[in-house]
KEBA-315928 format. One line per field, with one value per residue: residue number from 0; residue in one letter; x, y, z of N, C-alpha, C, CB in turn. Coordinates in nm, 2 decimals, always signed. Glycine has a CB too. Layout:
BEGIN
k <- [NUM/...] $
r <- [a/...] $
npx <- [X/...] $
npy <- [Y/...] $
npz <- [Z/...] $
capx <- [X/...] $
capy <- [Y/...] $
capz <- [Z/...] $
cpx <- [X/...] $
cpy <- [Y/...] $
cpz <- [Z/...] $
cbpx <- [X/...] $
cbpy <- [Y/...] $
cbpz <- [Z/...] $
//
This chain:
BEGIN
k <- [0/1/2/3/4/5/6/7/8/9/10/11/12/13/14/15/16/17/18/19/20/21/22/23/24/25/26/27/28/29/30/31/32/33/34/35/36/37/38/39/40/41/42/43/44/45/46/47/48/49/50/51/52/53/54/55/56/57/58/59/60/61/62/63/64/65/66/67/68/69/70/71/72/73/74/75/76/77/78/79/80/81/82/83/84/85/86/87/88/89/90/91/92/93/94/95/96/97/98/99/100/101/102] $
r <- [x/x/x/x/x/x/x/x/x/x/x/x/x/x/x/x/x/x/x/x/x/x/x/x/x/x/x/x/x/x/x/x/x/x/x/x/x/x/x/x/x/x/x/x/x/x/x/x/x/x/x/x/x/x/x/x/x/x/x/x/x/x/x/x/x/x/x/x/x/x/x/x/x/x/x/x/x/x/x/x/x/x/x/x/x/x/x/x/x/x/x/x/x/x/x/x/x/x/x/x/x/x/x] $
npx <- [+8.54/+8.87/+8.89/+8.68/+8.61/+8.78/+8.70/+8.46/+8.55/+8.70/+8.50/+8.31/+8.46/+8.68/+8.57/+8.61/+8.61/+8.40/+8.59/+8.84/+8.81/+8.79/+9.01/+9.19/+9.12/+9.18/+9.41/+9.51/+9.41/+9.56/+9.84/+9.75/+9.72/+9.98/+10.09/+9.98/+10.08/+10.37/+10.42/+10.20/+10.09/+9.77/+9.67/+9.41/+9.37/+9.42/+9.60/+9.78/+9.86/+10.03/+10.23/+10.37/+10.63/+10.88/+11.06/+10.94/+10.78/+10.90/+11.05/+10.80/+10.76/+10.97/+10.85/+10.68/+10.74/+10.95/+10.77/+10.70/+10.53/+10.53/+10.68/+10.51/+10.29/+10.37/+10.38/+10.17/+10.04/+10.17/+10.14/+9.86/+9.89/+10.00/+9.80/+9.63/+9.79/+9.81/+9.55/+9.48/+9.68/+9.54/+9.26/+9.42/+9.44/+9.70/+10.07/+10.23/+10.38/+10.44/+10.51/+10.60/+10.88/+10.96/+11.12] $
npy <- [+7.64/+7.73/+7.99/+8.12/+8.01/+8.06/+8.37/+8.38/+8.21/+8.50/+8.60/+8.52/+8.39/+8.57/+8.80/+8.96/+9.35/+9.42/+9.58/+9.46/+9.23/+9.24/+9.37/+9.20/+8.94/+9.04/+9.07/+8.85/+8.76/+8.91/+8.74/+8.51/+8.61/+8.64/+8.42/+8.19/+8.35/+8.27/+8.07/+7.88/+7.77/+7.77/+7.94/+7.88/+7.65/+7.31/+7.15/+7.30/+7.54/+7.40/+7.37/+7.59/+7.77/+7.92/+8.14/+8.15/+8.30/+8.54/+8.64/+8.72/+8.96/+9.12/+9.15/+9.31/+9.53/+9.65/+9.70/+9.97/+9.95/+10.05/+9.95/+9.89/+9.79/+9.62/+9.47/+9.38/+9.27/+9.01/+8.94/+8.91/+8.70/+8.52/+8.49/+8.32/+8.13/+7.97/+7.97/+7.81/+7.55/+7.49/+7.37/+7.15/+7.15/+7.21/+7.11/+7.27/+7.63/+7.84/+8.11/+8.18/+8.15/+8.38/+8.68] $
npz <- [+8.12/+8.27/+8.27/+8.37/+8.57/+8.76/+8.74/+8.90/+9.08/+9.19/+9.22/+9.38/+9.61/+9.69/+9.70/+9.54/+9.39/+9.10/+8.94/+9.01/+8.95/+8.69/+8.60/+8.67/+8.49/+8.26/+8.29/+8.22/+7.96/+7.84/+7.88/+7.78/+7.50/+7.48/+7.52/+7.37/+7.12/+7.11/+7.20/+7.14/+7.40/+7.59/+7.83/+7.98/+7.99/+8.14/+8.14/+7.91/+8.08/+8.27/+8.15/+8.10/+8.22/+8.43/+8.28/+8.11/+8.13/+8.23/+7.99/+7.86/+8.08/+7.99/+7.72/+7.80/+7.92/+7.76/+7.59/+7.67/+7.91/+8.24/+8.52/+8.77/+8.67/+8.51/+8.70/+8.83/+8.67/+8.68/+8.89/+8.89/+8.74/+8.93/+9.13/+8.97/+8.89/+9.13/+9.22/+9.08/+9.16/+9.41/+9.34/+9.22/+8.91/+8.84/+8.92/+9.01/+9.08/+8.82/+8.84/+9.10/+9.08/+8.99/+9.03] $
capx <- [+8.68/+8.91/+8.87/+8.51/+8.58/+8.85/+8.62/+8.37/+8.62/+8.70/+8.37/+8.25/+8.49/+8.74/+8.48/+8.68/+8.52/+8.42/+8.73/+8.95/+8.78/+8.79/+9.13/+9.29/+9.08/+9.23/+9.58/+9.50/+9.37/+9.68/+9.90/+9.70/+9.76/+10.13/+10.17/+9.95/+10.19/+10.50/+10.44/+10.12/+10.02/+9.62/+9.68/+9.28/+9.35/+9.51/+9.74/+9.87/+9.87/+10.10/+10.34/+10.43/+10.78/+10.91/+11.13/+10.84/+10.71/+11.00/+11.02/+10.67/+10.78/+11.04/+10.82/+10.55/+10.84/+11.02/+10.66/+10.65/+10.47/+10.56/+10.73/+10.42/+10.18/+10.41/+10.34/+10.03/+10.01/+10.21/+10.06/+9.76/+9.93/+10.08/+9.67/+9.58/+9.81/+9.76/+9.41/+9.46/+9.70/+9.47/+9.18/+9.41/+9.50/+9.85/+10.13/+10.34/+10.30/+10.65/+10.50/+10.64/+11.00/+11.02/+11.15] $
capy <- [+7.69/+7.76/+8.13/+8.11/+7.93/+8.19/+8.45/+8.32/+8.22/+8.56/+8.75/+8.49/+8.34/+8.62/+8.87/+9.12/+9.44/+9.43/+9.66/+9.45/+9.09/+9.27/+9.39/+9.03/+8.88/+9.12/+9.09/+8.68/+8.75/+8.94/+8.64/+8.42/+8.61/+8.63/+8.26/+8.13/+8.34/+8.26/+7.87/+7.81/+7.74/+7.84/+7.95/+7.88/+7.50/+7.28/+7.09/+7.36/+7.57/+7.28/+7.38/+7.75/+7.81/+8.11/+8.17/+8.20/+8.46/+8.65/+8.63/+8.83/+9.06/+9.14/+9.21/+9.43/+9.68/+9.72/+9.80/+10.03/+9.96/+10.08/+9.84/+9.86/+9.79/+9.47/+9.37/+9.37/+9.17/+8.95/+8.92/+8.84/+8.56/+8.48/+8.47/+8.23/+7.97/+7.95/+7.91/+7.61/+7.46/+7.47/+7.35/+7.03/+7.18/+7.23/+7.13/+7.38/+7.75/+7.86/+8.24/+8.18/+8.13/+8.50/+8.77] $
capz <- [+8.10/+8.39/+8.29/+8.42/+8.72/+8.83/+8.76/+8.97/+9.26/+9.23/+9.29/+9.48/+9.72/+9.72/+9.74/+9.49/+9.31/+8.95/+8.86/+9.03/+8.92/+8.56/+8.57/+8.64/+8.35/+8.12/+8.24/+8.17/+7.88/+7.78/+7.93/+7.73/+7.33/+7.43/+7.52/+7.22/+6.96/+7.11/+7.24/+7.16/+7.52/+7.61/+7.91/+7.98/+7.97/+8.24/+8.01/+7.89/+8.20/+8.34/+8.03/+8.12/+8.28/+8.47/+8.17/+7.99/+8.25/+8.25/+7.88/+7.87/+8.10/+7.94/+7.61/+7.83/+7.94/+7.61/+7.46/+7.76/+8.00/+8.34/+8.67/+8.87/+8.51/+8.45/+8.84/+8.82/+8.53/+8.70/+9.04/+8.86/+8.69/+9.03/+9.17/+8.91/+8.98/+9.33/+9.22/+8.99/+9.27/+9.53/+9.23/+9.17/+8.83/+8.80/+9.07/+9.02/+9.04/+8.79/+8.87/+9.20/+9.06/+8.91/+9.11] $
cpx <- [+8.69/+8.89/+8.74/+8.54/+8.63/+8.78/+8.50/+8.41/+8.66/+8.67/+8.32/+8.33/+8.63/+8.68/+8.53/+8.56/+8.47/+8.55/+8.80/+8.92/+8.81/+8.99/+9.23/+9.22/+9.14/+9.38/+9.58/+9.48/+9.52/+9.82/+9.87/+9.73/+9.91/+10.17/+10.09/+10.02/+10.28/+10.48/+10.31/+10.05/+9.87/+9.58/+9.51/+9.22/+9.49/+9.61/+9.80/+9.93/+10.02/+10.27/+10.40/+10.58/+10.83/+11.04/+11.03/+10.74/+10.79/+11.03/+10.87/+10.68/+10.84/+10.98/+10.70/+10.65/+10.90/+10.91/+10.65/+10.61/+10.52/+10.56/+10.60/+10.30/+10.24/+10.41/+10.24/+9.99/+10.07/+10.14/+9.91/+9.74/+9.92/+9.96/+9.61/+9.63/+9.81/+9.60/+9.42/+9.58/+9.60/+9.38/+9.27/+9.49/+9.66/+9.93/+10.20/+10.31/+10.49/+10.61/+10.59/+10.81/+11.05/+10.99/+11.11] $
cpy <- [+7.74/+7.95/+8.16/+8.07/+8.01/+8.33/+8.45/+8.25/+8.36/+8.66/+8.70/+8.44/+8.43/+8.75/+9.01/+9.19/+9.42/+9.46/+9.53/+9.30/+9.17/+9.32/+9.25/+8.98/+8.94/+9.10/+8.92/+8.66/+8.81/+8.87/+8.60/+8.42/+8.58/+8.50/+8.17/+8.18/+8.28/+8.12/+7.81/+7.70/+7.83/+7.79/+7.85/+7.68/+7.43/+7.25/+7.16/+7.48/+7.50/+7.32/+7.51/+7.69/+7.92/+8.17/+8.25/+8.34/+8.57/+8.72/+8.78/+8.93/+9.13/+9.24/+9.35/+9.57/+9.74/+9.79/+9.95/+10.05/+9.94/+9.92/+9.81/+9.78/+9.64/+9.41/+9.32/+9.33/+9.03/+8.92/+8.86/+8.71/+8.45/+8.38/+8.32/+8.09/+7.93/+7.88/+7.77/+7.55/+7.43/+7.38/+7.16/+7.05/+7.18/+7.17/+7.20/+7.56/+7.83/+8.05/+8.31/+8.20/+8.29/+8.60/+8.96] $
cpz <- [+8.23/+8.42/+8.34/+8.55/+8.84/+8.81/+8.87/+9.15/+9.29/+9.30/+9.38/+9.63/+9.78/+9.74/+9.67/+9.44/+9.15/+8.93/+8.90/+8.97/+8.71/+8.51/+8.58/+8.56/+8.22/+8.16/+8.20/+8.05/+7.79/+7.81/+7.81/+7.56/+7.36/+7.44/+7.38/+7.12/+6.94/+7.16/+7.20/+7.26/+7.49/+7.73/+8.02/+7.99/+8.01/+8.17/+7.99/+7.99/+8.27/+8.28/+8.09/+8.21/+8.34/+8.38/+8.04/+8.03/+8.22/+8.09/+7.85/+7.96/+8.07/+7.77/+7.63/+7.85/+7.83/+7.54/+7.55/+7.86/+8.14/+8.41/+8.70/+8.77/+8.52/+8.59/+8.89/+8.81/+8.62/+8.85/+9.02/+8.78/+8.82/+9.10/+9.08/+8.88/+9.07/+9.36/+9.14/+9.09/+9.34/+9.46/+9.26/+9.02/+8.75/+8.93/+9.09/+9.02/+9.00/+8.80/+9.00/+9.21/+9.02/+9.01/+9.06] $
cbpx <- [+8.71/+9.06/+8.90/+8.40/+8.67/+9.00/+8.58/+8.33/+8.79/+8.72/+8.22/+8.16/+8.51/+8.82/+8.46/+8.80/+8.60/+8.33/+8.80/+9.01/+8.57/+8.65/+9.16/+9.32/+8.93/+9.18/+9.74/+9.41/+9.23/+9.69/+9.87/+9.57/+9.74/+10.23/+10.13/+9.80/+10.26/+10.58/+10.45/+10.14/+10.12/+9.50/+9.73/+9.25/+9.31/+9.47/+9.72/+9.85/+9.73/+10.03/+10.27/+10.29/+10.86/+10.96/+11.18/+10.74/+10.74/+11.14/+11.00/+10.53/+10.78/+11.10/+10.77/+10.44/+10.96/+11.09/+10.44/+10.61/+10.39/+10.48/+10.84/+10.36/+10.22/+10.57/+10.36/+9.98/+10.14/+10.33/+10.03/+9.69/+10.09/+10.13/+9.60/+9.56/+9.88/+9.73/+9.29/+9.55/+9.79/+9.41/+9.20/+9.26/+9.46/+9.89/+10.19/+10.44/+10.18/+10.76/+10.36/+10.59/+11.02/+10.96/+11.31] $
cbpy <- [+7.80/+7.71/+8.20/+7.98/+7.78/+8.20/+8.46/+8.22/+8.13/+8.55/+8.80/+8.39/+8.18/+8.60/+8.86/+9.12/+9.57/+9.53/+9.83/+9.48/+9.00/+9.41/+9.51/+8.90/+8.91/+9.32/+9.14/+8.60/+8.79/+9.08/+8.58/+8.43/+8.77/+8.70/+8.14/+8.15/+8.43/+8.36/+7.82/+7.79/+7.79/+7.81/+8.09/+7.97/+7.46/+7.19/+7.04/+7.39/+7.52/+7.10/+7.40/+7.88/+7.81/+8.14/+8.02/+8.07/+8.45/+8.57/+8.47/+8.77/+9.08/+9.00/+9.10/+9.39/+9.66/+9.60/+9.70/+10.04/+9.90/+10.19/+9.90/+10.02/+9.93/+9.45/+9.41/+9.38/+9.22/+8.98/+9.09/+8.93/+8.56/+8.62/+8.61/+8.29/+7.91/+8.16/+8.03/+7.57/+7.50/+7.59/+7.48/+6.97/+7.24/+7.40/+7.04/+7.35/+7.84/+7.78/+8.26/+8.07/+8.00/+8.53/+8.72] $
cbpz <- [+7.97/+8.38/+8.18/+8.33/+8.73/+8.77/+8.65/+8.86/+9.29/+9.21/+9.20/+9.43/+9.70/+9.67/+9.90/+9.35/+9.32/+8.89/+8.94/+9.18/+9.00/+8.55/+8.65/+8.76/+8.34/+8.10/+8.41/+8.23/+7.89/+7.79/+8.05/+7.77/+7.22/+7.50/+7.71/+7.16/+6.91/+7.20/+7.44/+7.08/+7.65/+7.49/+7.90/+7.83/+7.82/+8.32/+7.86/+7.77/+8.25/+8.28/+7.85/+8.25/+8.20/+8.70/+8.13/+7.95/+8.46/+8.31/+7.86/+7.90/+8.16/+7.95/+7.52/+8.00/+8.01/+7.49/+7.43/+7.75/+7.98/+8.40/+8.82/+8.96/+8.32/+8.37/+8.93/+8.79/+8.33/+8.65/+9.12/+8.82/+8.61/+9.12/+9.13/+8.81/+8.97/+9.44/+9.15/+8.74/+9.36/+9.61/+9.06/+9.16/+8.86/+8.77/+9.12/+8.89/+9.22/+8.54/+8.88/+9.26/+8.95/+8.76/+9.14] $
//
């Protein structure tokens, strides 16, 4: 599954600390839950991930802000999603990175 491959990429190729890897994976799990509940998209399946749009990311950001998450926390979660999509692009799993369009 893509989640495990991304974790290995962070640990081995990027040499991130266990804490950082855990934070990235936690952020992605939160995004996955949101996408499954709102759009029936599984972030960790390449076919579904390719359906993600920048508008969906913005809706997710809005929900996090409405729930009381701070700007820095939201920015970190979006950065984790951006890193995941850069990995997916590099691996040829998706053609574009919808997070790159989010300001």
